[in-house]
N, C-alpha and C positions, 0 to 999 in steps of 0.2 A: 385577782383575775387577769388573765392575760388575753389582752385584745388582739394580739398577733402582729404581723407586719404588712407593709405594702406588697402589692403584687409581686414585684420583683426581689422582695427581701430586703430592699436597700433602706428601709427604716422601720424599727419596731416602735410600735406606739407606746406612749407613756400615759395615756389618759388614765383615769381612775376608773371609769365604768363606760360601758357601751349600751345604748339602749337601741334595740332593734325595732324600731317603729313600723307597725302595720297599717296605720293609717294618719291622716292629716291631724285628726284631733290629738293621737298619741304623741306627734311631734310638738304640738302646742303644750300638752302636759310636760313634756319632757323640758322643753325651755322655760316653761313659767316656773316649775318646780326645783330647778337646779340651784344650788347653793352658790355655784361659782361659775367659770366659763364654760361656753358650749361650743361644739362646732360639728359640722354635718361630715359625714364619712359616705363616700359612694363606693365605687368597684375597685378602690384602692390602686388606681392606676399611675399617682403620683410617684416620684422617686426620691422625695426629700419630707420633710416634716412640715408641709402645707396644711394638711388636715388634721393635723394633730391637736391635743388640748391639755390644759393642765388640770380640766376637770371632767366634763363629760363629753363622749361624742354621741351623735345620733345617725342612724344610718336610714336612710330612706329608700334603700334598694327593695325592701319587702314590701312596700306600698304598691297595690296593683296599680299597672299602666292605665288602664281605662282611657285608651285613646279616642279622642272626639275631633271629628274632621268638621270645618265649617267651609262648606264649598264655595259660599259666597265671598269670603276673604282669602279663600285657599290657603288655610292654615289648619294645623292639626295641635291640639293641647293633649299633654301626655303627662304621666307621672315621672318626676325628676330623676328617680333612681333606673328607669327603664333602660336597658342597654340599647345603643343606636341600632345593633343588628336585629334585636326583635322588633323595634318599632318600623324598620324598613321592610320587614317581612309583612308585618300588618298592614302597611300602606301600599306596598306592592299588589296584594291580594285585592286591593279596592281601586287599582290604577292610578295611584298616587306615587309621588318620589320626593326625596330631598334634593337640594342643589349639588350636595357634595357629601362625602364621608371622609373620616379619617382612616388610616391605614388599619387601625384596629377596629373591628365591630363591636366589640366586646366592652367599650368605655360607655359609662353612664351618660344620659343626655346632661345632665346638671353640672356634672363634674368636668366634662368635656367644655361645656359653654363657659364655666367659671374661670377656666384657665386659658382660654383662648387657643384650644387646640384646633387643628385645621386637617384639610386635605391638601390637594394641589390644583393648580390651574391658575393662569394670569388673570382671569375674568372670574374668578370663584373666591368669594371672601370665605373667611375662616367659618368654622361651624356656628360660631357665635353671632354671625352677622345675619343669620336666618332667624333668630328670636325676635318675635313680635310681641310676646308678653311675659311676665313672670309673676307666679304666686309663691309668697314666701312667708315663713313664721318670724315675726320680728322680734325685738329684745323683750317686750311684755308678754309674748305667747300668743300674740294675736296674728290673724291671717291678713295679709297685706298685700296689693296687687300694684303693678307696675307695667304700663303700656307703651309700646313704641309711640313716640310724640309727647310723653310725658316730660316734664322738665326733671334732669338729672337721670333719665333712662338710659342714656349711653354710658353712665359711670356704674350702672347696676348689673349690667349683662355680664362683662367679664369682672366679676366681683369677689372672686376668691373666697367665698364664703364670709366676707367680712362684715357684713351687715345683718346677716340673718340666714335662716335654713330654707333653700328653694325646695319647694314642694311639687309644683308644677310648672312645666314650660310650655309656651305656645311658638310653633315654628312655621315658617313659610314652607308651602310644598308647592309642587308642580305636576303635571300631567306625567305619568311614567314614561320612561325611555330607554332605549338599549344602547350598550357600550360595547365596544371590541378592545382587546389588549394586544398590542405587539412589543415585543421586547426585541432591543437591538443591542449587539455586541460590538465594541471596537470604536466607538465614537471618540474622536481625538480631542483632547484638551484645548487645542487650537480651534476646532470649531465651536466648540462649546463656549469659550471665553471671547471668541471672535464675534459672536451673535447671541448672547445668552437670551436675551428677550426672544428671538425667533426660534431657538432651541426649545425653551420652555414653554413658548406658545404655539408648538406644533401638535397640539392635541387639546382635549377638553381637560385632561389632567395629566401632566408629564412629571416622571419622578426620574432623577440619575442617581445612579448607586456607584459609590467609589470607596477605594481604600487608600486614596491619597498619593500614594507612592507608585502607582501604576503608571505606563506610558499612555495608556488610554483609559476612558471611563468605563467601569466593569460593565453595567448594565443601563439602558436608557429605556425605561416604561413609557409608552405613549398609549393613553386611554382616550380613544375618540367616540363622540356620540355617532350613532348610525343616523347616516342623513346629513351629517355635519363634517365634512372632509375626512370620511373614515378610511378612504382608499390607501391601502399600504404601499410604503415606498421601499421597495428593496433597493439597498445601498443607499438609504436616508443619508446625508451628511458624510458619506464614505463608511458608515456603519453597515453591518449586515445583519439579517434576521438571527435570532437565537435559535440554536437547534435542539431539539428534545432532549438529547442528552446532557446540555448545558442547563437545563432549566432549574431554577432554585436561586434561593439565597444563601449566603454563609452560615452554615449550622443550622439550617431550617429546612426540613423535609419538604420535598415538592408538593406532597399531598396536602400541607398546611395552607398552600398558597391559593388564591384564585386563579380560575382558569385563564390562561394566556393563549399565545398562539393565533391571535386572530378571530377567535371564536367569539360571535356576538352573543350576547346574554344580558339580563337584566342590571340595570344599574347597580343595584345592591350586591350582586355578585360580581362585578367587575371593579368599582371605585376602590372598594378597601383592597389591601394587599393581602389580608389574610382571611381564612374562612371563619364564620361565626362557630362551626362545629368543630374546629380544631384549635391546638394550642396558639395562642397569639404571641407572634414574634419569635424569640429564642426562650425569653422567661428567665434565664440565670445572666442578667445583664444589668448595667447603668446606662441611664441616658442623659445626654446634655444636647441643648438645641439653642441656637442664637438666629436673630431675624436682623437682616439689613435691607436697606433700599435695593431693588432689583437694579437699578441703575450704578449702583456700586458693587453690585454681585461679582462681576469679574475680577475686579481688583480685591475685592476681601477674599475671594476663592484663591486668587494667586497667593494672598498673603498665607493661608491656612496651609497651602501646598508646600512653603517652605518648611513646614514642620512635619510633612508627610512621613520621612523615615522614622520619626520618632512616634507618631500618631499609629501607624499601622500594625506594629506587633500587639498593641492592646485593644485592637478595634474588632468588632464583628462587622461592621459595615457603617458608612455613612449615607444618608439619603438627602438629596437636595430637591427642593419643592418650592412653588411659588402660592402667593397669596394676595388677592386682589386687596387695595386700601379699603379702609373702613373708617369710621368715626368713634369707634368705641373706645372710651378714655383708656383703659389698661390692655387693649389688645396690641399684640406684637406687630399688627399691621396697621396700626393707628397712623392715618395721614400719608401713608405712602404704598405704592405697591412694592412688595415683599420678597426676598428670597429667604426661605428658611434653610438653615445649615444644621443638619440632624447628625448626632453621633450616637450610635448603639455600641457600647463598650464591653468588653469582656469583663467578669465580675472580678476586677482587680481595683478595689477601691484606692490603694495607695498610688498606683500609676495614674488612674482618672484625676487624683487630687493634686499631682504634681502637673499634668498636662493641661487641665482647664484653665489656670490663670494665664498659662502662655498662649492658648487660643484666644482668650479673652483679650489679651493685650494686642495680639495681632489684628483683631478685629475691631479694637477700640477705635481706630481712625474713622470706621465707617458707621459710628453712632448703633452698635450692635445691641439688641435687647434681649433678654434671656425668655425662654418658655418659663412661665411660672411654675410647673409642675416637675420640672427636671431639675438635675443638679448643676449648679453653677456657683462661683465664688465672687460674683460682682457685689461690690458694696452699695449701701442705701445711696450714698451720694453718687455713684456712677449710674445707678438705676434712675435716680431722680434725674440726672443730666440729658438721659436719653428716653424718657417718659415724659411728653409735655404736660399731659393732663393727671399726673399723679397727685399734685397737691389738691386738686378739685376733688379727684375720686377719695383722698383720705379725709378731706373736710365733710364730704356727703356721708361716708361711714361713721366719722364721729358724730355728726348730727343724729343721724338714725339709731346710733348704738352708743350714746355719750358714757355709759357705764363700763364699756368694753366687753360686753358679755361675749360677742363673737371674735374677740382678738385672740391673738396667740403669739408666742416668742418669734415665730417665722415672720408673721407681719409686721412685728415691731422691728425686728432686724432689716426689712426692707424699706422702712419707713412709711409704709401703707397704713399702720396703725400707730397710734402715740401709746 
């Protein structure tokens, strides 16, 4: 039986079977009845073999979302396989919002949370930071619960599917809000590197797009909350407003992108870069991403720029974003305000395989951490050196799953499971 591949086709799954669960009891039966290892499969937005298994895959995307809002705690509990964009529409209709969104609204809640996926904003934690509770099927096929404040909870949120199959997630919410999106062209590298915190903190969510070999930064996207410093600044930092003729990203039709040009709109239609009803990103691509402390960000960017002429021919675009520090053990932003350095590559595996080690060497002096769901070549030893709580997370996973039901080759290569 062919299970298929990841969303962008970067990994073909090798598991023996796929169970398309339609209820939580079906997940329990799939785990309890498995003869060998089991892994959860979401919307397939990882770019490596993180979600694969030598045995059985169980997808929870077919389980009804059934969102439930608790107004007293300002939280929503929802099915783990629900796409963020679908949850956002449901919340907006009831006057509620999430603190942030990833660039793609197409990703599943549990998959994004488990890998530490993020949006942008110096004051905004990654998507995982909003998690207040988890319901998961453990190695015995039983339904288990973990809540914020429980011992070890910070090690379970960005859990990489290493201890069970998450079936429902509880997230913090807030009253709905509106956002405008202004795009600037021609921001100089000197301005960006001279005050990186200031540039990245100039809106609720700021993204910089670059090809690395350009004399100026290709685009700066400022997403500001209405009522919170949203006045546009023509000539901001020497950059100018984007014209309608320039709108778009490399190889991405403008119609696939959320509304820009300073037009106010609901948070869910401005914080993501891509529309829920359109093709996300480019599709025919490979992605890598690394996290460094924002205070090391300017020097880290200078180091990558040295490779710019070699990177650019194989790149669709790079995006720079920020993430507020958190205390989640396996989060890329653990313990430090973070600059995320993202590469969306053309589908050229040989070129990417040659360039990623060189980028990693350039970023090594800055303690760069990898995005768990994207392509990298970092060794277990190097990952352990830059992930302070990795050993604690591994010990907790081994305690919860001593037989290794939820382990796989990928997690063993990283040193996250034994």
